[in-house]
N, C-alpha and C positions, 0 to 999 in steps of 0.2 A: 791747486786742486786740494779739496778738503779730504781729511782722514775718512770721512764717512763715505765719499764718492770712491775713493781709492779701495775701501773695503768692499764695497758693492762691486766694482770692477773685478776684483780678485775673486769674489764669490761667483760671478758670472763665468769667469775663466775656469775656476775649479769645476763648476757644474758642467761646463762644456767638456772639460778633460774627463770627468767622471762618466758622462754620457758617451764619450767616444770610447773610453775603456770598456764600459759596459757593453757597447755594441761589438767591440773587438772580442770580448769574453764570450758573448753568445755565439758569434761566428766560429770561434775556436771550439766551443762546446758542441755545436752542430757537427763539425768535423770529427772531433774525438769520440763523441757518443755514437755517431753513425759508423765508425770504424769498429769499436769494441763493445757497444752497448752500455746500459746503465750501470749494471753491477760491476763490469770488468774495467771500466774507465776510472783511473784515479784523477782527482781533481788536479794533481800536479801536471797531468798531460794537457788539460785545458789551459792551465796557466802558462805552460811552456808554448802551446800553440798561439796564445795571445801575446807572448812576450811580456807577461805581468807576473808579479810574485803570487804564490799561492794564498798568502795573507791577504793581498789585495782582492783576489777573487772572493774569498770568504767575506770580505767586508761588504761587497756588493751583492753576494749570493750566499747567505749564511750556511746553507746546506747544499750538498751535491743534488738532492732532489729538486731544489729550486732551480738550480743550474739546468738540470735536465728538462724541466717544465718549460723553462725560457727557450731552450733550443727547440723543443716541439712546437711551441707557439710560433716561433720564427719560420719553421717549416710550413705550417699551415698558412701563415701570412704570404709566403712565396707561392704556395699553390694557388690561393685566391688571386694573387696578382697575375700569374701566368694564365689562370682561366679567364680573367677579365681581358688581358691583352689579346688572347686567342679569340674571345668572343667578338671584340672590336673589329676583327678582320672580316666578320660577316654581320655587321651591325643590323642590317635590315634582313637578315636570313630567317628561315624557318626555325622552329625549335630543334628539328633534326640537324639542320646545317650548323646551328650554334653548338650543340652538342658535339658534332663531329669536329669542329675546330677546337673546341676545349679539349677533346680527347687527343688530338695532335699535339697541343701545347703541353698536356700533361705527360704524354709519352716522351716528349723532348726533355722535360723537367727530370723524370726519373731516370733518363739516360744518364744523369749525374748521379751515380749510386749513393752519394751521401744523402740525397733528398728522398731516395727510396728506403735506405736502411735506418734513417732515423725514425720512420714510421714503423718499420718492422721491429725495431728494438722498443719502441714505445708500446706496441701491442704486446711484446713478449714480457714487459715489465708492468703490465697493467693490473697486476695484483697489488700494486702500490696505489693506495687511494688517489693521491694527487696526480699520479701519472694516468690513471684510468680517467680521472676528470678532465685533465687536458686533452686526452685522446678523444673522449667524448665531446667536449666542447669544439675541438677542431673538426670532427666529423660533422657536427650540428651545423657548424659555420659553413662548411663546404657544401653539404647537401642543401641547406637553405638557400645559399648563394646560387648553386647550380639551377634549382627550381625556379627562383625568382628571375634570374638573368636569361635563362633559356626560354622560360614559358612552356617547357616541356610537360608531359603528363607525368604523374607519380611513377607509373611503371617505367617510362623512359629514364627518369632519373635514377631509379633503383637500378636499372640495367646499366647505366652509365658508371655508377659507383661499383657495381659488381665487376664490370669489365676492368676497371682500374685496379681492383684487388686481384684479378686474374693477371693482369700485367705485372703486378708485384710477384706473383708465384712464378711466372714464366721467366722473368728477369733474374729472380734470386736463385732459382734452380738451373738457370742457364740452359733452357730447353728450346729456345726459339728456332734455332737452326739444326736441331738433332736429326731431323728427317724420319724418326720412328713414327709409326702410325698413331700411338697415343699422344706423342708430342704435337704431331700436326693437328690432331683433333683439338687439343687445348689451345693451340695458337691460331687456329683457324679465325679469319677475319679480325685478328688483333693487329693494330697498328703498333709497331714497335720501333723505337729509335735505337741503333746500336750505341753501346756504351762509348763514351768519349775517350 
């Protein structure tokens, strides 16, 4: 084996290791930021969650802001994947049936609080321009996808997104099973998956 081919093999291995570590860091960031938010989460918590040194985290993500943005992007990728998998269950369905299936999938997804809370924390940190942009890009991606995939009217897509946000409120305030009149009014016709 030549020195050149050995070097190329090592480069591929290093790239693979870096990609694997990058994925582990983003997953750890998703969990850590979902737990404590952008401002309150130290990069050391992400590094510990990924089993990687803080210096290596900063090598791949030079700022905490970039790390948070990557976690939010991962969240929106998961949302789109869940919506697609859900839509496939009614591939020949009407727009309303497809939206209904997507709603069920999304309710299941946010039963995992980290997928819900990373969105809530992105909204609360949207005064940071890069975070506001990743939030807008994620919403643009999901709204466009839902519209295209379901074939639903603009009004139906708006209602779908609005009900998703209402699900966030019901879940974060833990009012689904309260039984009070005001809570029943908010939760009426909302499909909700209990937290895992």
